[in-house]
N, C-alpha and C positions, 0 to 999 in steps of 0.2 A: 425366313426362309433364308437359308445359306446363300452368303453372300456370290461365290461361285456358279450357286446352280442357277440363281435369275439370271446371270450372264451368259449363261448356256441357252436358258430358255429365252432371253429378251433383247431389245436393243434400247442401249439409254440416250432421251432425249435431253438435253439441258439448256434452262434459259435462267441469265442473271441479269440481276435488274441491280446495280451498283450503285447506292448513293455515295457521293462526297460531299462532302460539310467544306466548303471554302473555308478560305482562311484570313477572309477579310477583314478589318479592321469595324466595319459597321454592317448592319444587317443588309437584308435584301431589298426591304424598301425604306426605309428610316435607316438615322440617325444612332439606334442603341446599339452598345455594345455587343458584339459578340463573345467577350471573354469565356472561356470556359472555369465555371467552379465559382462563380458568384452564389451570394444569399438567394431564394427563390425570390424568385419574383423583383429584382433588382433593374435589369436590364429592361424594360421594357417601355414602352407609350401608347397612346391612342391609335396610332397605326399598327402597332406588332398586334395587337389586342381586337383590331379593329373595330372600332367605338366607329359610331353613326358620324359621318362629318369628316372622320379623317382619310387621307390620300397618300398612295402610295406613290414611291419617285425612283426609278431602276437606279440599281446601285453599278454606274460605267464597269466598276476594279470586277463586280462578279459579271460581267458579260465579257470582258477581256479575258478573262479564265478559262470560261465555259470554249470562248473560241479556239485556246490553247490546248485545252483538253480535247476538241475535235481535231483539230490538227493533227495532235499527236495518235490520233487515233487512224489517219487514215482517212477521215470523212470531210465530205464533202461540207464547205459551210454556206447556210443560207444568204441569199443576197436580202431577205426580207422575210421577218416570220416575226410572232407577236406571240402575245402571253394568253391563256385562256384560263376560266374559272373550274373546278374542280369541287361538284356539290356531295357533300357528306357531310355527316356528323359523326365526332368523336370528342369525348372531352378535351383533348390536347390540343382541337382547331380552333380556335376560341371566333371565328368570323362564320363556322358551318363550312365554309370551303378552302380548299387551298388552290393559290393562285400558282398555275404547272404550265405549261406547253403540253398540247395536243399533238395533230393534226399537222403544226408548222414547228419542228423546233430548229433550234438556234444549227446543229450538227447532224448528220445525218451519212448511210451508208460508209461506214468502215470496216477495219479488220483488226486482229490481234495475232501474230504470230508467236506461238509457245513452242519451247523445247522442254520436254519432260523424258528423263533418262534418257536421251539419244534420238527419241521418235520426235515430231513435229507436227503441231496441232492450230491451228487456225480457228479461230471466233470472230463468227462476222457480226457485226456492230450494227445493228437498226438506228439507233440515235442516240446521241446526246442532250440531255435538255435540263432550263435553265429551271427553277420552283425556288421552292420557299420552304424549312423545316417546320415541323410542331412542336408544341413541346411536350412536356415530359409527365408524365402519373409520378407520382409518388404513392406508393402502398403502404399505409401505417398497421403496425399491427401484428403483423406477421414473423414467423421465423426468420423468413428470405429475405422478405423484401418484395416479393411476387403480390401478385391481386390474389391467386390460393391463401385462406388464411387469415386474409389481413379484414383490419378489424374498417377501415374508411380509405378514400383515397385522395389525397391534396395534389393541386396543379402547380405546377412549374411553368411558367412562360417565357424563361429566360431564352427557352433555345428558339420559341416562336419568331420566322422569320427570319433564320439565318438563312444565307442563302445557300445552294444545293445547285449542283449538277447530276443530274442522274442517267445512268449509261445503261443502255438496254439492249441487250444481244439479240439476234433472230436465233431461230431453233440451232442447238449445236449439237451435229449428228457425227459419227461415226470414231470416237471417240475408244469405242471399244471398252475394256475393261477399266480402263484408266480415266472416266468420268469422272469421277469423283475429285481427284489427282490433278486433273486438268483444269478443273474448276477453281482446287487451290492455287494453280500455278498461274490462273487468269489475273487472280484477288492479289498475288503478289507482285505481278505486274503493273496491274492497277496502283495500288500502293509506289511502288517505286516509282512510279511514272506522276504521279501527282506531287510526290518530295523532289524529282529533279526538276520538274517544272515551277515549283514553290506558288502552289495553287493554295496546296491543304498539306498537313504534316501527317495526313494519313492515319492517328491514332487509331487504330480501329476499337481499343478499350474504351476511349470516351467518345465512340460514337460518328467519330468524324469520317470512317467507312464500314459501310452497314452493307449485308449483302443480300438481299432475297433470293432465295435460291430455287427457282423450279424445273423440276422433272416429272420426265412422265416415260412408260415404258411399251414400246410394240414388240407384239410377237416377232422372231427372227421369221423373217422373207417376206414381213408387212411391211408397206409403205404406207400408212392408216397410223397414223397419229394420237398418242394416247390421251387420257385425259389427265392431265397435269395436277399437282402441288404447288404451293409453294410456302415453302418455310422463312418467315420471315425475319429481318434484323437478325443475321446471323455475323456476330461480331470478334471473329475472331479467325485465322486461315485453318486451324487444327480443324475446328469446328464447320467449318465451311463443307472440306473433306465428309466428317462425320455422319456430319444431317445429310448430305446426299446419298453417300453409303449405306444409314440407317433409310431413308427412305425408299432406295430401292427395293431392300430384303421386305421391308412394309408392304409396296406397292405389289411385290411380285407374290407375296403372300395370297394377298387378295383375289388375285389375278389367278395365280392356279389353284383358287379354292374356289372359283366360278363365282366369284365379288366382283363389284364393278368399285372402283376409283372415285370418291368422288373430289370435284375440283370446290378447292378450299383451301384455305390459309392453314399453314400450323406453327406451332411455336418451337424452337427448339431446348429441349430441357440438359443443359449442361451437365449437371450431375448425373443425374440418368443415363446420359449420352440416348435419348430417343427424342421422338416428336409426340407433339400432341395436336388435336384436331382445333383450329380457333374459329372463323366465322368462311362461310361460304363465300367463295371469291366472286365480286362483282365480276360484269362485264361492264366494258368502255360504256356501255348506251345507260347503265345505272349512273353512272358520275353527272350525267346529264351538264356534258361540258357546252361552252358556250365561250365566246371574247372577252375578255379583261375589259370591261367597258372606261375603266380609268387610268389605261397602261398603254401609251402612243407603241404602234411597231417595232420592232426592231430593227435596223438597215446597214449593217456593218459594209463602210463602202471595203473597193478591194483590195485601194491601197490599205488602207488601217490591216487589214488580212492577215495582206504580204508584209507588213512591219511586226505585227505579232508572230506570223511563220520565221520570222530572221532572226525571234530571240527563242527559240525551241532552242533548247541544252541537248547534249547528249542523251538518246534515250538509256534506260538500264543497260537493256541485253546487249548493248553494242561497248557501253562501258565494261562492263562485267567481262564479254570475250577481250576486251583492250588491257585491262588488268591482269584477267590470267594470264594472257602474253604475256607482258611487261614481267611480271611477278613467278615466274617460270610454276605454276603452280598446275596441280593434277585435275583431273576432272571430280575428283573425290574429297581434295581438298576445297579447291572452290562451291563443290555443294555444302561445303561444311557451312562459309560464312555464309552464301546466301540464306541458310537457314538459321544464321540468328539475325535477327530484326534490326538494323542499322549498322550491321556489323562492317561491311564493307566502305561505307562512307566514313566510318572511323578510323580502319587501318589506312584506307586511301589518304587520310589524314595524316596522319601518323609519319605513315613514308612519305608526306610531304616534306614534313619537323625534320627530316632525317634518319628516319629508324629504319632500318632492314626489311624488309617487306613479312621475311620467315619470322624476326621477332616482334614485329606489328602482329603481324596474327596469331603467335602463338599468346602472348599478353591479353588479348581481347578475346579469344575466345577459350581460355584456361581460368586467369585469377579473376577477370574483369567479370568474367561470363558468371564464375562462380560468386563473386560478389553482388551481382545483378541478381541472381535468383536467393541469394539469402535476404536480399531487400526486397524483393517482391516490386522490383522496376526493371524497364528494358534498360540498354545497354545506353542511349543516347542518354540517359537521367540519372547515369551516375554523376557526381561530383568531380568526372578528373576529366582534362583536355588533351585531348591527344599530344599536346606539345608536352606536357609532363610524362606522356610512357613515352615518349620519344628520350625524355632527359631522363628517365630511369633507365632505359637501355645504354643510351649513352657511359652510363655510371660503370656498366656492365662490361661494354668494351672496353672501357678505360681501366679494367679492372682494379677498380674503387669498389665495388661488390659483385657477390654473385650472384646464381639466378635465387639460391635460396633467401639471399640476406633482399634481393630485388622486389619478393612478394613482400616483405617487409615493410620496405619503402613503401611501394603501392598501397599498401593499408594503412600507413602515415597519412599520404597525400588524399583516401578517401576520406580519413578521419579529419582532414580540415589542418593538418600538421605544418601546411606550406609547401615549400618545394621540395624538388626531392634531396635535392644536395643537403637542404640545410635539416632536412630527416635524418640524411645518415651521418651529420655534426652531431646534431643534436640528440641521438640515440646512441652514438658509437659503434655506427655499422658497418664502417670500413674494416676490409678484410685484411688478414696480421697477413705483409709479406717481409718482414722483418727475417730472415735466414736462424737468425739467432733463437727469436723464441720459434720459429717453427722446427729449428733443428732438436732443440730440445725436446719440443712435441710428439718432434719422429722417432726417437730415442725413447722417449717413454713408452709409444706403442709398440714398438720392436722387444724393446722389456716380457709388456704384458702378454705379448703373442706371439711367443718364439717359436710355435709349432707354423704359423702362417708365414714367417721371418724365413723360417728353412724351405718351406714351398717356394718363396721367392728366391733366394740365394739356387734351387736346383734346377730355375731358370721359368718357372711357372711364374712372371710377371703380372698375369692378369689376378695376382692372388694379392696385389698391392691395394688392390680397391677397399679391401679391409681396413687395414691400416690407415688408411687415408679416412675412412670414416671414422676411424676410434681419433683420430688427430683432429678431424673435425666439432669432435664431440667434448675432446675438452679445451678447444678454442671456441668454444657454442657456435658453431657454424660460418664462422669468422677468419677460415685457413685460407689461403690461395692452394686451391687443391692443384692446380698445374705444377707449384711449385714444391706442393707437400711429394708427389709423386715424384720429381725429378731426387730429389730427398732421398725417398728411400731406396730408390735401385742404385743412388750412388753409392750408401751408406751397405746397401745389401750384393752388389756386385763383386 
């Protein structure tokens, strides 16, 4: 069904379950490393494998991170809570149960306020609870790395036991046609929030922030919630929006055709842009929760909670508004920054190193964004520090290089050639500002373009750009353009 038609016939109800992988050095119940990318099954021990006789011990840093997340979401922090066993079999869960929290979470009853294109929305938070991650299935023999078409699967338990905080919303109503965009904005908010807190890098491509996106449709005028589906483990902002948009269209077609939506999990096909059926969605009773007998309850004192509250940083939305005002940016320019993951912090650091905000924004959103795209990495992964970008702009401001040469200098920094000033010297990139050399080049340009020179003599000063370009070509782009213009006007006035 067309999306606009679905929106005319149905109201959308969203529910988002977001798993945040905490950036602790060790796992939730043991001392194994949480480092990403190790050789399979090298960060494991009897505890995270659930071997008989092994006993878990709670990671205090993970509890602290969970409390700070809860406070940042405006949640109440429980005075007493405990862990539970969530029973289910899946190959990536070595114990055949997951240690999680059920009816007694560490944080509950919060809310997030969002702004999407000038309209404000509220996302109610039901809970934020602690749990452990599962391992990872590696599907072998297929062309895509997915289970479809593979010959067999292998299990890597390095991720098993990594601490997670799961943030669960209540039903999100009243988003109208903007539901998928609100979900995307909510994910971006959580990503920026956990980064600001320092509790996670929030790298979605590495599974550090994953969304299970629930959606259901209600006929216009109805107050009865529809049957929901849950699209599992969506791991990019773009995909969260696209998966919800597709699922709304799919459910709309099912309901309009007289069918019934099945309550099930679904998988997002990134390449095809569609969801496929997974398994029938279990109810809470299917998991047979019961209190975890090997762990004592967690009872954070009010004094500790208040100490953690005092450590909360400036929240992303407040920071964005402050920097936008300080830098004098329009809403459109600020949206451009927010649309590039990690750009705001990099631009802020570049400005702190002495760069003009407009110049810092220009370099990170143009040349450096292009370089990141070509390398297939994020801006934060480029081998260039904000201070180096500020040094490049300092050379431009001093007249040592121009913008065109600055691009070459940035390429040199990215290639590991050293500091910007050293690259300028080693490559001979300094602009030519000697009047003698510039005057000779200007005379040659005038002689080669008599028609342009005549127009300038007749008062069409804007035609000087053609001669400036000719001089630039003669001098390999290293001429002082401002001085070249002055010499042209002097000679032809």
